[in-house]
N, C-alpha and C positions, 0 to 999 in steps of 0.2 A: 807371820802368815806366809811371807815369801819363802822362808826356809821349809815350811811344811809342804808347799807345792813342789819345791825342788826334791825333797825327800820322796814324795809320792811319785814323781816323775822318774827318779832313779830306780825306785822299787819296780815301777811298771816296766822299765827298760830291761832290768835284770830278769824279771819274771818272763817277759817275752823271749829273751834269748834262751833262758833255761827251757821253756816250753818248746821252742823250736828245736833245740838239741835233743830233748827227750823224744819228741815226735819223730825225728829223723831216725833215731836208733830203733824205736818201736816199729816204724814202718818197715825197716829192713828185716827185723825179726818176724813181723807179720808175714812177709813174703816167704821167708824160709818155712815158717810153720804151715802156711797154706800149701806150699809145694810138698812138704812132708805128708800132710793130711791127704792130699790127692793121691800120692804114691801109695799110702797105706790103703786107701779105698780101692785102688786098682789091684793091689796084691791080694787084698781080702776077697775081692770078687773073683780073681783068678783061682783062688783056692776054694771057691764055692762056699764062702761063709757069708751069712747075713750079719749085720751089726749085732742083732740079738744073740745069734749063735756065738759070735766072738766074745761078746760080753759074758755070756753064761759060762762058756768053757774056760775063759781066762780069769774069771772072778773080778773083772773090771766092770764098773757100772756101764750100762748102756749110754747114759748121758755123757760119761767121760769119753767113751769111744766116739760118739757123735761130735763132741767138742774137739777132740784130737783131729778127726777127719775134716773138720771145717776150719781148722787153724786157730781156734779160739783159746786153746791152752797149750802149754809147753809140757809134753810128757817127760817124766823122769826116765833115767836109764833103766831102772828096774821095770817100769811099765813097758818100755820098748822090748826088753828081754822077755817079759811075760807074754806079750803079744806075739813075738817071733816064735817062741816055743809052742804057743797054741796053734799058730798057723803052720808049724813044722817047717820053718824056714830059718836061715841064718840071719841074725840081726842086721848085718850090713846090707842085706837086700832091702830092708825098710828105709835105708838111708841113701839108696841109689836113685836119686832124682835130680 
């Protein structure tokens, strides 16, 4: 019985350390994705596009545009290129945040 308690304790400690490590990495990524999303929203508005127009003209779903702008998903390079071409800007402008 004593060994089971030790095993569970070790497991709990390892799980806590792993969770803390994963959360710290994800938190940093979330900040980057949120900053990118805010920049995309700013550029999109400057180019007089609504989310619906950008979605329609780029062929990217409206929900995906919304999730990118709110930092909920990490867009692929191909998605960034598609968005930049639709907005008629250079891709690095989307990364200027």
